C-alpha positions in Angstrom: -18.4 -75.8 44.1 -21.8 -74.0 43.6 -22.3 -70.3 42.7 -24.0 -69.7 46.3 -20.7 -70.9 47.9 -18.9 -67.9 46.4 -20.9 -65.2 47.8 -18.8 -64.5 50.9 -15.6 -64.5 48.7 -17.3 -62.0 46.2 -18.2 -59.7 49.0 -14.9 -59.7 50.6 -12.8 -56.4 50.7 -9.7 -58.7 49.9 -9.1 -58.6 46.1 -7.4 -62.2 46.4 -10.7 -63.6 47.8 -12.6 -61.8 45.1 -10.3 -63.4 42.6 -11.2 -66.9 44.0 -14.8 -66.1 43.6 -14.4 -65.0 40.2 -12.5 -67.9 39.3 -15.0 -70.5 40.8 -17.9 -68.5 39.3 -16.6 -68.5 35.8 -15.6 -72.2 36.2 -19.3 -73.3 37.3 -21.0 -71.2 34.8 -18.6 -72.5 32.0 -19.4 -76.2 33.2 -23.1 -75.5 33.0 -22.8 -73.9 29.6 -20.9 -76.7 28.2 -23.5 -79.1 29.6 -26.2 -77.3 27.8 -24.3 -77.1 24.6 -23.8 -80.9 24.8 -27.5 -81.3 25.4 -28.3 -79.3 22.3 -25.7 -81.1 20.1 -27.3 -84.4 21.1 -30.7 -83.2 19.7 -32.1 -81.7 22.9 -34.6 -78.7 22.7 -33.2 -75.3 23.6 -34.5 -73.7 26.8 -35.0 -70.4 24.8 -34.2 -69.4 21.2 -30.5 -70.2 21.4 -28.0 -70.4 18.5 -25.5 -73.2 19.0 -23.0 -71.2 17.3 -23.2 -68.2 19.7 -23.1 -70.6 22.7 -20.0 -72.3 21.4 -18.3 -68.8 20.8 -19.3 -67.8 24.2 -17.8 -71.0 25.7 -14.6 -70.5 23.8 -14.4 -67.0 25.1 -15.1 -68.1 28.7 -12.4 -70.8 28.3 -9.9 -68.2 27.3 -10.9 -66.0 30.2 -10.7 -68.8 32.8 -7.2 -69.8 31.5 -5.9 -66.3 32.6 -7.9 -66.5 36.0 -6.3 -69.9 36.4 -2.7 -68.4 35.7 -3.4 -65.8 38.3 -4.6 -68.3 40.9 -1.5 -70.3 40.4 0.6 -67.2 40.9 -1.0 -66.7 44.3 -0.7 -70.3 45.1 -4.3 -71.0 45.2 -4.1 -73.9 42.6 -1.3 -76.3 42.0 0.8 -75.4 39.1 1.0 -78.0 36.5 
């Protein structure tokens, strides 16, 4: 999924549709952040003056947030329960 694919869901009047958008947006952004962190850990140059510690803390917070979105998505049957 790409961020642009979530636009219609995000603009929906239906809160469950907006939840789907929020989940997928967070998931995509977290994956991109983790890819960037991996690049930096491998010795890559930062795009801007980024602190790896701050990025890792952001990733941890986003992981926790995504966990709760995941729980809600499963409650509504949008994802398979594990």
